[in-house]
BATI-39888 format. One record per residue (C-alpha): residue number from 1; x, y, z. Coordinates in steps of 0.1 Angstrom, whole numbers, always signed. Layout:
BEGIN
+------+-------+-------+-------+
: resi :    px :    py :    pz :
+------+-------+-------+-------+
:  NUM :     X :     Y :     Z :
...
+------+-------+-------+-------+
This chain:
BEGIN
+------+-------+-------+-------+
: resi :    px :    py :    pz :
+------+-------+-------+-------+
:    1 :   +38 :   +30 :  +270 :
:    2 :    +3 :   +17 :  +275 :
:    3 :   -10 :   +53 :  +282 :
:    4 :    +8 :   +65 :  +250 :
:    5 :    -8 :   +37 :  +229 :
:    6 :   -43 :   +44 :  +245 :
:    7 :   -40 :   +81 :  +236 :
:    8 :   -31 :   +73 :  +200 :
:    9 :   -60 :   +49 :  +197 :
:   10 :   -84 :   +75 :  +211 :
:   11 :   -72 :   +99 :  +184 :
:   12 :   -78 :   +72 :  +158 :
:   13 :  -115 :   +70 :  +164 :
:   14 :  -126 :  +105 :  +153 :
:   15 :  -100 :  +104 :  +125 :
:   16 :  -117 :   +73 :  +110 :
:   17 :  -151 :   +89 :  +114 :
:   18 :  -140 :  +120 :   +95 :
:   19 :  -124 :   +98 :   +68 :
:   20 :  -157 :   +79 :   +63 :
:   21 :  -176 :  +112 :   +60 :
:   22 :  -152 :  +125 :   +34 :
:   23 :  -153 :   +93 :   +14 :
:   24 :  -191 :   +94 :   +14 :
:   25 :  -190 :  +130 :    +1 :
:   26 :  -166 :  +119 :   -27 :
:   27 :  -191 :   +91 :   -36 :
:   28 :  -219 :  +117 :   -38 :
:   29 :  -200 :  +142 :   -59 :
:   30 :  -210 :  +128 :   -94 :
:   31 :  -242 :  +144 :  -106 :
:   32 :  -274 :  +124 :   -98 :
:   33 :  -273 :   +93 :   -76 :
:   34 :  -265 :   +56 :   -79 :
:   35 :  -298 :   +48 :   -96 :
:   36 :  -295 :   +77 :  -121 :
:   37 :  -261 :   +64 :  -132 :
:   38 :  -272 :   +28 :  -133 :
:   39 :  -304 :   +36 :  -153 :
:   40 :  -284 :   +57 :  -178 :
:   41 :  -259 :   +28 :  -182 :
:   42 :  -287 :    +3 :  -188 :
:   43 :  -303 :   +26 :  -213 :
:   44 :  -271 :   +30 :  -232 :
:   45 :  -270 :    -8 :  -235 :
:   46 :  -306 :    -9 :  -248 :
:   47 :  -319 :   -23 :  -215 :
:   48 :  -343 :    -9 :  -188 :
:   49 :  -345 :   -12 :  -151 :
:   50 :  -374 :   -32 :  -137 :
:   51 :  -396 :   -13 :  -113 :
:   52 :  -391 :   -39 :   -86 :
:   53 :  -353 :   -36 :   -88 :
:   54 :  -356 :    +2 :   -87 :
:   55 :  -376 :    +0 :   -55 :
:   56 :  -352 :   -25 :   -39 :
:   57 :  -321 :    -4 :   -46 :
:   58 :  -339 :   +28 :   -34 :
:   59 :  -346 :   +11 :    -1 :
:   60 :  -311 :    -5 :    +1 :
:   61 :  -293 :   +28 :    -3 :
:   62 :  -320 :   +50 :   +13 :
:   63 :  -320 :   +72 :   -18 :
:   64 :  -353 :   +87 :    -9 :
:   65 :  -340 :   +98 :   +25 :
:   66 :  -319 :  +128 :   +36 :
:   67 :  -282 :  +126 :   +31 :
:   68 :  -274 :  +119 :   +67 :
:   69 :  -297 :   +88 :   +66 :
:   70 :  -280 :   +77 :   +34 :
:   71 :  -246 :   +81 :   +51 :
:   72 :  -257 :   +60 :   +81 :
:   73 :  -271 :   +33 :   +58 :
:   74 :  -238 :   +32 :   +39 :
:   75 :  -215 :   +31 :   +69 :
:   76 :  -236 :    +8 :   +90 :
:   77 :  -238 :   -17 :   +61 :
:   78 :  -200 :   -17 :   +59 :
:   79 :  -194 :   -19 :   +97 :
:   80 :  -221 :   -45 :  +105 :
:   81 :  -225 :   -65 :   +73 :
:   82 :  -193 :   -59 :   +53 :
:   83 :  -215 :   -46 :   +25 :
:   84 :  -197 :   -18 :    +5 :
:   85 :  -225 :   -15 :   -21 :
:   86 :  -228 :   -28 :   -56 :
:   87 :  -206 :   -21 :   -86 :
:   88 :  -227 :   -11 :  -115 :
:   89 :  -198 :   -16 :  -139 :
:   90 :  -192 :   -52 :  -129 :
:   91 :  -229 :   -58 :  -117 :
:   92 :  -215 :   -75 :   -87 :
:   93 :  -212 :   -67 :   -50 :
:   94 :  -181 :   -46 :   -42 :
:   95 :  -171 :   -69 :   -13 :
:   96 :  -170 :   -98 :   -37 :
:   97 :  -147 :   -79 :   -61 :
:   98 :  -124 :   -68 :   -32 :
:   99 :  -122 :  -104 :   -18 :
:  100 :  -108 :  -115 :   -52 :
:  101 :   -82 :   -88 :   -54 :
:  102 :   -72 :   -79 :   -18 :
:  103 :   -55 :  -112 :    -8 :
:  104 :   -29 :  -110 :   -37 :
:  105 :   -25 :   -72 :   -31 :
:  106 :   -19 :   -76 :    +6 :
:  107 :    +5 :  -106 :    +1 :
:  108 :   +25 :   -86 :   -25 :
:  109 :   +24 :   -55 :    -3 :
:  110 :   +37 :   -72 :   +29 :
:  111 :   +64 :   -90 :    +9 :
:  112 :   +75 :   -58 :    -8 :
:  113 :   +76 :   -40 :   +26 :
:  114 :   +99 :   -68 :   +40 :
:  115 :  +120 :   -66 :    +8 :
:  116 :  +124 :   -28 :   +12 :
:  117 :  +135 :   -31 :   +49 :
:  118 :  +158 :   -61 :   +44 :
:  119 :  +176 :   -46 :   +14 :
:  120 :  +178 :    -9 :   +24 :
:  121 :  +189 :   -14 :   +60 :
:  122 :  +223 :   -30 :   +55 :
:  123 :  +230 :    -9 :   +24 :
:  124 :  +221 :   +23 :   +42 :
:  125 :  +243 :   +15 :   +72 :
:  126 :  +272 :    +5 :   +49 :
:  127 :  +270 :   +36 :   +28 :
:  128 :  +271 :   +58 :   +60 :
:  129 :  +300 :   +40 :   +76 :
:  130 :  +320 :   +37 :   +44 :
:  131 :  +312 :   +72 :   +31 :
:  132 :  +327 :   +81 :    -3 :
:  133 :  +339 :   +45 :    -8 :
:  134 :  +335 :   +27 :   -41 :
:  135 :  +305 :    +8 :   -27 :
:  136 :  +289 :   +40 :   -14 :
:  137 :  +292 :   +55 :   -49 :
:  138 :  +278 :   +24 :   -65 :
:  139 :  +248 :   +21 :   -42 :
:  140 :  +242 :   +59 :   -45 :
:  141 :  +241 :   +55 :   -83 :
:  142 :  +217 :   +25 :   -81 :
:  143 :  +195 :   +44 :   -56 :
:  144 :  +191 :   +74 :   -79 :
:  145 :  +184 :   +50 :  -108 :
:  146 :  +157 :   +33 :   -88 :
:  147 :  +141 :   +66 :   -80 :
:  148 :  +143 :   +79 :  -115 :
:  149 :  +132 :   +49 :  -136 :
:  150 :   +94 :   +44 :  -137 :
:  151 :   +81 :   +11 :  -123 :
:  152 :   +63 :    +1 :  -155 :
:  153 :   +96 :    +5 :  -174 :
:  154 :  +114 :   -18 :  -150 :
:  155 :   +85 :   -42 :  -154 :
:  156 :   +89 :   -42 :  -192 :
:  157 :  +127 :   -47 :  -188 :
:  158 :  +123 :   -77 :  -164 :
:  159 :   +96 :   -93 :  -186 :
:  160 :  +120 :   -91 :  -215 :
:  161 :  +149 :  -105 :  -195 :
:  162 :  +128 :  -133 :  -181 :
:  163 :  +114 :  -143 :  -215 :
:  164 :  +147 :  -138 :  -234 :
:  165 :  +171 :  -156 :  -211 :
:  166 :  +150 :  -178 :  -188 :
:  167 :  +121 :  -187 :  -210 :
:  168 :   +98 :  -173 :  -183 :
:  169 :   +65 :  -155 :  -191 :
:  170 :   +66 :  -129 :  -163 :
:  171 :   +31 :  -117 :  -169 :
:  172 :    +6 :  -127 :  -142 :
:  173 :   +13 :  -145 :  -110 :
:  174 :   +11 :  -180 :  -125 :
:  175 :   +20 :  -196 :  -158 :
:  176 :   -11 :  -204 :  -180 :
:  177 :    -8 :  -241 :  -175 :
:  178 :   -10 :  -237 :  -137 :
:  179 :   -38 :  -211 :  -133 :
:  180 :   -66 :  -237 :  -131 :
:  181 :   -45 :  -266 :  -119 :
:  182 :   -48 :  -279 :   -82 :
:  183 :   -21 :  -268 :   -58 :
:  184 :   +11 :  -289 :   -60 :
:  185 :   +48 :  -284 :   -54 :
:  186 :   +52 :  -275 :   -90 :
:  187 :   +25 :  -249 :   -88 :
:  188 :   +41 :  -234 :   -57 :
:  189 :   +75 :  -233 :   -74 :
:  190 :   +59 :  -215 :  -104 :
:  191 :   +43 :  -190 :   -81 :
:  192 :   +76 :  -182 :   -64 :
:  193 :   +92 :  -179 :   -98 :
:  194 :   +68 :  -152 :  -107 :
:  195 :   +64 :  -136 :   -73 :
:  196 :   +98 :  -119 :   -70 :
:  197 :   +93 :   -98 :  -101 :
:  198 :   +64 :   -75 :   -88 :
:  199 :   +81 :   -74 :   -54 :
:  200 :  +114 :   -61 :   -68 :
:  201 :   +96 :   -37 :   -91 :
:  202 :   +73 :   -22 :   -64 :
:  203 :  +102 :   -22 :   -39 :
:  204 :  +127 :    -4 :   -60 :
:  205 :  +117 :   +32 :   -54 :
:  206 :  +110 :   +25 :   -17 :
:  207 :  +143 :    +8 :   -12 :
:  208 :  +162 :   +36 :   -29 :
:  209 :  +144 :   +63 :    -8 :
:  210 :  +150 :   +44 :   +25 :
:  211 :  +187 :   +40 :   +17 :
:  212 :  +192 :   +77 :   +11 :
:  213 :  +173 :   +86 :   +43 :
:  214 :  +190 :   +61 :   +65 :
:  215 :  +224 :   +71 :   +51 :
:  216 :  +218 :  +108 :   +57 :
:  217 :  +204 :  +103 :   +93 :
:  218 :  +233 :   +79 :  +103 :
:  219 :  +259 :  +103 :   +90 :
:  220 :  +243 :  +130 :  +110 :
:  221 :  +243 :  +109 :  +142 :
:  222 :  +279 :   +97 :  +137 :
:  223 :  +291 :  +133 :  +139 :
:  224 :  +274 :  +141 :  +171 :
:  225 :  +294 :  +147 :  +204 :
:  226 :  +281 :  +116 :  +222 :
:  227 :  +296 :   +94 :  +194 :
:  228 :  +329 :  +113 :  +195 :
:  229 :  +330 :  +109 :  +233 :
:  230 :  +322 :   +72 :  +231 :
:  231 :  +351 :   +67 :  +206 :
:  232 :  +375 :   +87 :  +229 :
:  233 :  +366 :   +63 :  +258 :
:  234 :  +376 :   +33 :  +237 :
:  235 :  +342 :   +18 :  +230 :
:  236 :  +344 :    -7 :  +201 :
:  237 :  +333 :    +9 :  +169 :
:  238 :  +308 :   -18 :  +159 :
:  239 :  +292 :   -19 :  +194 :
:  240 :  +290 :   +19 :  +196 :
:  241 :  +275 :   +23 :  +161 :
:  242 :  +248 :    -4 :  +164 :
:  243 :  +238 :    +4 :  +199 :
:  244 :  +232 :   +42 :  +196 :
:  245 :  +235 :   +59 :  +162 :
:  246 :  +219 :   +32 :  +141 :
:  247 :  +190 :   +29 :  +166 :
:  248 :  +183 :   +66 :  +163 :
:  249 :  +188 :   +67 :  +126 :
:  250 :  +162 :   +39 :  +121 :
:  251 :  +133 :   +62 :  +130 :
:  252 :  +124 :   +69 :   +93 :
:  253 :  +120 :   +31 :   +88 :
:  254 :   +91 :   +31 :  +111 :
:  255 :   +77 :   +66 :  +105 :
:  256 :   +72 :   +58 :   +68 :
:  257 :   +49 :   +28 :   +74 :
:  258 :   +19 :   +53 :   +74 :
:  259 :   +24 :   +62 :   +37 :
:  260 :   +43 :   +31 :   +23 :
:  261 :   +16 :    +6 :   +33 :
:  262 :   -15 :   +23 :   +16 :
:  263 :    +7 :   +31 :   -14 :
:  264 :   +14 :    -6 :   -18 :
:  265 :   -22 :   -17 :   -11 :
:  266 :   -34 :    +7 :   -38 :
:  267 :    -8 :    -8 :   -60 :
:  268 :    +7 :    +7 :   -91 :
:  269 :   -21 :    +4 :  -116 :
:  270 :    +1 :    +8 :  -147 :
:  271 :   +26 :   -17 :  -134 :
:  272 :    -1 :   -42 :  -126 :
:  273 :   -16 :   -37 :  -160 :
:  274 :   +18 :   -44 :  -176 :
:  275 :   +24 :   -75 :  -155 :
:  276 :   -13 :   -86 :  -158 :
:  277 :   -17 :   -88 :  -120 :
:  278 :   -51 :   -91 :  -105 :
:  279 :   -46 :   -64 :   -78 :
:  280 :   -67 :   -35 :   -66 :
:  281 :   -47 :   -10 :   -87 :
:  282 :   -63 :   -18 :  -121 :
:  283 :   -97 :   -22 :  -103 :
:  284 :   -94 :   +13 :   -89 :
:  285 :   -84 :   +27 :  -123 :
:  286 :  -113 :   +11 :  -141 :
:  287 :  -137 :   +22 :  -113 :
:  288 :  -126 :   +58 :  -117 :
:  289 :  -129 :   +57 :  -155 :
:  290 :  -164 :   +42 :  -153 :
:  291 :  -174 :   +65 :  -124 :
:  292 :  -182 :   +33 :  -105 :
:  293 :  -189 :   +53 :   -72 :
:  294 :  -192 :   +25 :   -47 :
:  295 :  -163 :    +5 :   -59 :
:  296 :  -140 :   +35 :   -61 :
:  297 :  -152 :   +48 :   -27 :
:  298 :  -146 :   +14 :   -11 :
:  299 :  -110 :   +13 :   -23 :
:  300 :  -105 :   +49 :   -13 :
:  301 :  -119 :   +42 :   +21 :
:  302 :   -97 :   +11 :   +26 :
:  303 :   -66 :   +31 :   +15 :
:  304 :   -74 :   +60 :   +39 :
:  305 :   -80 :   +36 :   +68 :
:  306 :   -47 :   +20 :   +61 :
:  307 :   -30 :   +54 :   +62 :
:  308 :   -44 :   +58 :   +97 :
:  309 :   -36 :   +23 :  +109 :
:  310 :    -1 :   +26 :   +94 :
:  311 :    +4 :   +58 :  +112 :
:  312 :    -7 :   +42 :  +145 :
:  313 :   +17 :   +13 :  +139 :
:  314 :   +45 :   +39 :  +132 :
:  315 :   +37 :   +58 :  +164 :
:  316 :   +38 :   +26 :  +185 :
:  317 :   +70 :   +14 :  +169 :
:  318 :   +86 :   +48 :  +173 :
:  319 :   +75 :   +49 :  +209 :
:  320 :   +92 :   +16 :  +215 :
:  321 :  +123 :   +25 :  +196 :
:  322 :  +128 :   +60 :  +208 :
:  323 :  +116 :   +68 :  +244 :
:  324 :  +117 :  +105 :  +236 :
:  325 :   +86 :  +101 :  +214 :
:  326 :   +63 :   +86 :  +240 :
:  327 :   +77 :  +107 :  +269 :
:  328 :   +69 :  +138 :  +249 :
:  329 :   +32 :  +129 :  +254 :
+------+-------+-------+-------+
């Protein structure tokens, strides 16, 4: 197992290096450079760039050096100083903007991932074991509904229900009277009252997809000869199902971490706008619209790195769950 993990980590290093190069190329794609864009923006506002600031930014980003030097300046600042550059749209360091948005985004993402697993696992197993039952048809219908209805529409519906029947303003993560108040049991309760709404909304599609995948895989396993042989020998149905078919059918739960995790971190920009959530989704959307290169590049880099890390976690979990995966290597 340790050799398998070491091999996966060794593959990780050149992959991350390639991702950083591609992200830097994306940052450099807009015409001109950082100073050209910043100077044009200041000119549109009727302002001008002081000569001293131009010289400082030129030295900071090595804009008068070859591209390879600029890349090293950018990536070394990130690795050794946590400096992702400066957002010219917000006129603030990118790291400061990310530090404000990432904690909430990560908390919601991890909670949503747990929600997806906790809800989809028992429903998927039940739907496979009780195939064509009333419950199976009901969960299948809800699953298709969850996949078909856009998240922002579910957000609008839950906001209306919360306001109409519970008097709860579902926008934001806290009620207006608690946003600037010190932490207290009442504020924590208000936070929890708002927190479940984005978790359910973001987790709907992932839960529905996992239910369908787990159901299909478990049905396939339950029809295999080793399951028929175990039944013929009198093995208890519950013990046999949980010990072997369910364990094999759970592979998609772990293999999807690689694409679920970055998708949650990036956050649904439209849903976050509807719910007025201060996550990285709206930040990324505004950065793209404003051609804020360093801010958009930082979020893109973090999302890509999370894909790689999520894939590594998936590989390790699959190697632990299914020996065939690690023995193959």
